N, C-alpha and C positions, 0 to 999 in steps of 0.2 A: 345361412338360412337353416331353420330347424328342419329335420327330416320329416317328410310327408308320409302319408299312409298309402302304401302300394298294395293293391288287392284286385281280385276279380270284380268286374262291374256287375252289380245285380240288375235284375230285370227292371227294378224301379227307376234306375238311372239310364235305361236304354235310350230314351229320347234325347237325353243330354249328350250321350256318347255320339249319337248320330248327328246331332246338331253341330258338335265340334268338328266332326269329320267332314260334314257338308260345308262348313265355313272354310276349312283348310283346303279342300279340293274342288269345290264348286262355288266359289265366291261370286262368280258372275251370274249365278242363277238367282241371287237374291236371298232373303231370309228363309231359314228352314221352315218348311210347312210339312208337318208329319203326315197329313192326309195325302200329300202329293209326292212323298219321298219314295225312293226305290226301296224294295225289301232288303233286309240284311241277309248276308250269306249265313248258312247254318254251320259251316265249318270254320274253325279258328276260334280262339278264346279271347274275349275282351279283357283288357287290363286297364286300370286307371290309377292315377295318382291324386289323392285327396289332400288338399291343403285348405281345410274349411269347406271348400266345394270341390267339384271335379275339375282339376286344373290341367291335366294332360291325359291323353288316352292313346292306346295302340291295340293292335290285334296280333296274336301269336298264331303261327301256322306250323304244323309239323311237316318238315321237308326232308325225308330220308333221301340222300343223294348218293350216286355211285361215284367212287373215287378209288383208283388203283385196285380194281377188282374186288372192292369191298363196298358194302352199303354203310354209309356213315349217318348216324342220327344227327339231324340239324334242325334248325328252326328259322322261320322267316318272321320278320317284324314289319307289319304293314299298318296302314291307317294311323300313322303317327300324327297327332294333332294336339294343340294346346288351346286353352282359353285365350281368345284374342285380347282380353283385358289384363292378362297376366304373362305376357310374353317377355322374353329376355330376363327371366327371373330364375333360370336354371331348372325349370320343371321337366323339360324334355330330357335333359341330361340325366336327371335323377330317375326318370321313368326308364330310360335305356339301361342305366346301371342296375336297376332293380330287375329288369328283364334278363340281363346277363346272369344275375344271381340265380334266378329261377331256372334258366337254361342249364347252369352248372349243376344245380340240384337234380335236374332231369337227365344228366349225362348227355346233353346235346353238345356236339363238338364244335359246330360252326353256327354263326348267326348271320343271316342274310337280310338285306333290305334294299329297296330301290330309293335312291336319294332324290330329294327335290333340289339339293345343292351338294355337290361332291365335297367341297371344302368343309361344309358344316359337319358332316359325318366323319370326314378324315381327321378332324380335330379330336374326335372321340375314339379313334382307333380303327375305324373301318377303312377298307381299301377296295379298289375296283377289282372285281372277280373276273369279269370278261367284258369284251367290247362287242358292239353290234355294228354291222354294216347295213345301212338302209338304202335300197335301190329304188329308183323311180323311172318308169319307162312308159311310152305310149303303147297302146295295144298293137298298132301297126308295126312297131319296131320289134315285136316279140317273135316274128316269124322264125328266126334262126333257132330259138329255144323251143318253139311249139311243135308238137307232132302235126303231121300233114292231115291225118284223119283219125277217126275213132278206131279203126281196125275191128277187132273182135270184142272190144270193151264198151262200157257205157258209163255215164255219170248218173249218180243217184243222190238225191238229197237225204241226209242222215239226221237223226235226232238223238236226244240224250240216251235213250234206251239202246242205241247202237254203239255206245262207248267201247264195249268189249271188242267190237270189230276193228276199231281204230288202234287199240292199244298195241298190237304186235307191230304195226307199221311205225307208230311213234317210237317204240322202244328200239326198233332196228335202225331207223334213220337218225334218231337223236342219241345215238350210242356214244356219248362223249362224257368226259369228266364233269361232274355236277349235274348230270341228268337226274331229275327227280323221279322217284318211284311213286307215280300217281295212284291214288285209290279211286274208287267209283265216285265219291263225293267231289273230289277235285275235278274229275272229268265233267261232271254235271254242272258244277257251279262256276268253274273258271275257264272251261272251254266252250260248253254249249249254252251257258246262261249267265254270263258275267254280270252280276248285279242287275239281273233282269233285262240286260241289253242283249237280246238274243242275236247272235251272228248267224250267217248262213254257213252251213257245213255240207260240203259235197264230197262224195267219195268216188274214186275211179275203180270200177268193178270189172273184174275179168273172171269168168267162170264162178260167179257168186262170191269171190274173194275180193276184199278191199286191197288194192295195190298202192293207193295213194289217196290223199285227201287234202282239202283246203278248208280253212276256217277264215271267214272274211266278213267285212262290213263295207258299206259304201258311204263316203263322206262327200258333202257338197261344199264348194268354196267358190271364190271369185273366178277361178279358172275352170270351173266345171266340176265334174264328179271324179272321185278317185276311188278305185277299188283297193281297199287296204287289206292285205293278207296278214292276218294275225298269227296264223300258224300253217305250215305246210309240212308234209312228210310223204316220202315215197320209198318204195322198196328197191327201185332201180331207176336208171336214167330214162327208160322208156315210159315209166309211170310219171316221172317228173315232167317230161315233155308234154304229156297229156294234161297235167295240171296247168301248164302255161298255155296250152291250146284253149283250155276252158277260159282262162283270163283274156286271151287275145280275142275270143269270140264275143266278148262283151263290148266290142268297139262301138256299137251303136248306142251304148248307154253310159260309158265312162270315157274320160279323156286320158287318165293315167292309171297305171298299176303300180302299187307300192308294196314291197316285200322286204324282209330282213334275212340276213344270213350271219353266221359267225364272221367276225372281222377278218379272219384268216383267208376268207374267200377273195378278198381284195388282192392278195398276193398269190392267188392260184392254189391255195391249199384247201382241198375239199371242193364243194360245188362252186365253180366260178362262172358267173353269167357271161363274162367276156369271151369265154371259150366257145359259146354257142351262138352268139349274136352275129347276124350278117354284118352289122355295123357296131363294133364294140364301143364306139364313141357315143352311141345313142343312150347308153345307160351308165351313169356314174354313181358311185357309192359315197354316202356320208357316214363316217365312222364316229360313233359316240360311245361314251362310257355306259356300261350297263349296270347290273346289280353290284352291290358292294358286300364284302364279307369280312368277318374277323373271327379269330379263334376265341373260344369261350374260356378255356382253362389250359394254359400252356403245358402244365405238368401231366395232364391226362390226355390231352388232345394229340400231341405230337406222336406218341407211340402208336396211336390208333390209325393215323393217316399217313405215316411214313412209308417209304419204299422198303419192302422186305429184303431186297437184294443189295442194300447198302453195305459198303465195306466197313469192317470193324473199326471203330474210332472212339475217341473220348475227347470231348470239348465242352466249353462253357458258353452259354448264351447270356448276354446282359440285355434284358428286354425292358423297354419303357412302355407303360400303358397308362393313359390319362384317365381311364374310366374304371378299370377293374384292378384294384390294388393287389390282388393275389397273383397277377401277372407281372407286376412291376418289381424287377429284381434280377438276381443272377441265378441261373439254373445249370445244373450239372447234367450233361447228356452223355449217355453211354450207348454205343451201337454194337450189338452182338451179331451172331450169325443169322438171326431172324429179324434184323432191323433194329429200330430203336427199342431198347429194353424198357419195360414198365417200371423204371426206377429213376425217372427224372425227378430231381429234388432241388430244393433251394441250396445255394452254396454261397459261402462268403469269399471275399477277395483274398483273405489270408490263407484260405484253404486251396486257392486256385492260382497261386502266383506263377507256377510253371506250366499251367494248362492252357492250350490254345483257346483263345476267346474271340467271339464275334459279338458286336454290339449293333442293335437295330430296334426299331419301333414295332409295336404289335401289328400294325397294318402291313408293313413289309414282310414280317414273319408270316402273317396269314397268307399273303400272296405267294410266298415261297412254298408254304406248306401245301397249298392246293395245286401247285404247279403252274401258276399264272406268270411267275417271274423266276428267273434264275438267280441264285444267291451270288454267283460269280459276276454276272452282268451288273447286278445292283452294287456290288463292291467296286467295279470299274468306274461307276458313276459317283462313287463316294457316299452312297446311301446306306451301305453297310460298311462298318469299319471293324478292324481287328486283325488277327493273325490269319495268314493265308491258309494254314492247316485247318483252322476252325471253319473258315468260309468254304473251303473245298469240301470238308466233311458235311457241312450243312447242305451244300449243293448236291452232294451224292445221296443224301437221305431223301430228297424231294425232287425227283426228276420232273421236267416239264410235262404237262398233260393236255395243254390247250383246252382249258375248262370253258364251259359255256352254261350259264344260268339262263334258261329260256323262259322260266315261269315268271309271270307278273302277278304280284299280290299286293 
């Protein structure tokens, strides 16, 4: 297939962009009707692939994330859609490859997306960054997690102009690897007013300070109404128990409460609902894959996100990348006193005959790099092959971080 033209989508093609996205994500709503459509977000950059017409589209988001005491420049790719009359012609793959080239030019180290199909994006080098545990419980069964009464605090409904009051709580409670440094625009458009579908936001206030908050919607189904907590954050256990008291006290209006936590909560790491429930069996979790991630440029990314306390080492990586040819090959890695040196370079097999070598795909390397997987564990299952010294050194460079990508885009 001849290369298509990848470029920003002009205002003249905005309706076509929205029509393709509507067809991809809201097919059940019927044909696109511009007069009845939801307004577009103002943050993010539209990108399109033109092959005679607009054949595939996406939106880019700037997502600076925290990782190993640093802020890493990263990007999110959302609203990926193609013309339904031109599917399975490679347009989405070409669009994503061009997006990675743009991210490389911007010095963005990681590329995130939320998959409609994990296998589809895994075939292009993305891998699961973190997993989510979704819990569902009836209001009556929340007693063990809920505070008995309000004490000296109160709940207050909050609005977009209050975003700065929530930020300290969110930053404190979501202080994990891959936490996104939100700006005001993100708070307004992705927390308070997601595509004009305004959720309820209530804060737990003590002495005029927000100690915790909930962002939620209510969904109706065959089994009644479900209060769906899209986001929760609390400064301490007392505040979190107030949040669950708030949910419990909706028992006259909803049948179920649904909320999510990092998957580690299932095994008791972090906030574990089972520790608080009178009947732990009343609430079970369903664990699912969350956002996916991939490195953009191996040579420049690894030194930026490695562990500065890694032991001095020298090893080679043989990386396979089906989408970005600049990542497909052998790389010489040198670890100095301050971590991976900024000298990763291409290397040939003849230059590296006696150098410990590890071989893996870009998806696995991306998981290791962010701390979602251990190189040694992946080697035990045969997913990384090579010399033990190289695998041990790779493991030492990227210690586990229990990353969590909470943002949906």
